[in-house]
C-alpha positions as CSV (number, residue, x, y, z in Angstrom):
1,M,105.5,95.7,64.0
2,V,102.6,95.4,66.1
3,G,100.5,98.3,65.5
4,E,100.4,102.1,64.9
5,G,101.1,104.9,67.2
6,S,99.7,108.3,67.0
7,G,100.0,109.8,63.7
8,G,100.5,106.5,62.2
9,A,104.1,106.1,63.7
10,P,104.8,102.4,63.8
11,I,105.1,100.7,67.2
12,G,106.3,97.4,68.1
13,G,108.8,95.5,70.1
14,M,112.7,95.7,69.6
15,L,115.2,93.8,71.7
16,G,117.0,95.9,74.1
17,A,119.8,94.9,76.7
18,G,119.3,91.3,77.8
19,G,116.6,90.4,75.2
20,I,114.1,92.7,76.8
21,A,111.6,94.2,74.3
22,T,111.7,98.0,74.3
23,M,109.8,100.5,72.4
24,M,113.1,102.8,71.7
25,G,113.5,103.5,68.1
26,C,109.8,102.3,67.1
27,L,108.2,105.4,68.3
28,S,107.4,109.0,66.9
29,P,109.9,111.5,68.1
30,R,107.4,113.0,70.1
31,C,106.7,109.6,72.2
32,E,110.4,109.0,72.0
33,A,111.0,112.0,74.1
34,C,109.5,110.5,77.2
35,H,110.3,106.9,76.6
36,R,113.9,107.7,76.3
37,L,113.6,109.0,80.2
38,T,111.1,106.2,81.6
39,D,112.1,103.0,79.6
40,N,115.3,102.6,81.9
41,I,113.3,102.9,85.0
42,G,110.9,100.2,83.8
43,F,113.7,97.7,82.9
44,A,114.2,97.4,86.6
45,Y,111.0,96.0,87.1
46,E,111.0,93.8,84.2
47,A,111.0,90.6,86.3
48,F,107.3,91.4,87.0
49,D,104.6,90.5,84.3
50,F,101.5,92.8,83.6
51,L,99.7,91.4,86.5
52,G,102.5,91.7,89.0
53,R,103.6,88.1,89.1
54,L,107.3,87.4,89.5
55,R,108.9,85.8,86.4
56,N,112.3,85.0,85.2
57,T,112.0,84.7,81.7
58,D,110.1,86.7,78.8
59,N,109.2,84.7,75.5
60,G,111.6,82.2,76.7
61,K,114.5,84.3,77.3
62,P,115.8,85.3,80.5
63,I,115.1,88.7,82.0
64,D,117.8,91.3,82.6
65,V,116.4,93.6,85.5
66,S,119.7,95.8,85.3
67,A,119.0,99.5,84.1
68,D,121.0,102.7,83.7
69,I,119.4,105.7,85.5
70,D,121.3,108.9,85.2
71,G,124.6,107.0,84.7
72,L,124.2,104.7,87.6
73,T,123.6,101.0,87.1
74,V,120.7,99.6,89.3
75,N,119.7,96.0,89.5
76,G,116.2,95.4,89.8
77,P,113.5,96.9,92.2
78,G,115.9,96.7,95.3
79,G,118.6,98.3,93.5
80,M,116.2,100.9,92.2
81,A,114.9,101.4,95.9
82,M,118.8,101.7,97.2
83,T,119.6,104.2,94.6
84,L,116.6,106.5,95.3
85,A,117.1,106.2,99.1
86,N,120.6,107.4,98.3
87,S,119.9,110.1,96.1
88,R,120.3,113.6,97.6
89,D,117.7,115.0,95.1
90,V,115.0,112.4,96.2
91,Q,115.8,112.9,99.9
92,T,115.4,116.6,99.6
93,C,112.2,116.1,97.6
94,F,110.9,113.6,100.4
95,V,111.6,116.5,103.0
96,R,110.1,119.2,100.8
97,K,106.8,117.0,100.3
98,W,106.6,116.7,104.2
99,I,107.0,120.6,104.7
100,E,104.2,121.2,102.1
101,F,101.9,118.9,103.7
102,A,102.6,120.4,107.2
103,E,102.5,123.9,105.6
104,G,99.3,122.9,103.6
105,E,100.7,125.0,100.7
106,F,102.8,123.8,97.7
107,A,106.4,125.5,97.4
108,V,105.7,127.2,94.3
109,Y,108.1,130.0,93.4
110,G,106.6,133.3,93.7
111,N,103.8,132.5,95.9
112,A,103.6,134.3,99.0
113,K,104.8,131.7,101.3
114,F,107.6,130.5,99.0
115,Q,110.5,131.9,101.1
116,D,109.0,130.8,104.5
117,I,108.8,127.1,102.9
118,E,112.3,127.3,101.5
119,E,113.5,128.4,105.1
120,S,111.6,125.6,106.4
121,L,113.0,123.1,104.0
122,R,116.6,124.2,104.6
123,F,116.0,123.6,108.1
124,A,114.1,120.4,107.9
125,D,116.6,119.0,105.4
126,E,119.7,119.6,107.4
127,W,118.0,118.0,110.4
128,A,117.0,115.1,108.7
129,R,120.3,114.7,106.7
130,N,122.2,114.8,110.2
131,H,119.8,111.8,111.2
132,N,120.3,109.9,108.3
133,Y,116.8,110.7,106.8
134,Q,114.8,108.5,109.5
135,L,111.2,109.2,108.9
136,T,110.7,110.2,112.5
137,D,113.6,112.5,112.0
138,V,112.3,113.8,108.9
139,I,108.9,114.6,110.9
140,A,110.9,116.2,113.8
141,G,112.7,118.3,111.5
142,V,109.5,119.7,109.8
143,A,107.9,120.1,113.4
144,M,110.8,122.3,114.6
145,S,111.4,124.1,111.4
146,P,110.7,128.1,111.5
147,G,107.6,128.1,109.2
148,F,105.9,125.4,111.3
149,L,106.6,127.2,114.6
150,A,105.7,130.5,113.2
151,P,102.2,131.9,114.4
């Protein structure tokens, strides 16, 4: 063990898949809840050291940049980018953020403009999906959406 976490819980490296050091199993339950979600994402970027320099080994062991994200295996940053780019949830979230920017308001359930924003999102998301989510088409879909055109 290399130190102590909050509340005296021991922390330290454990070897995970491909010899990658992981914190899983070393953290208190409070910390482990988030690490269970975030560690796998970090494994895809393990080929970069703490300064962002590319590396092939860690402590003399080859680095495995494969990771399991929601049941999908990704391989390195490029694989992560492709997985995210092809995710329907990420695509809709991307359009939502453009709608919120254009409307000048976040789409929070219950706020006065929620229904308007949701209507605009449905329009812009369908437009963007029909145009393969190209950025120019996302912006065009937002600009033509009911909430953006309304007085």
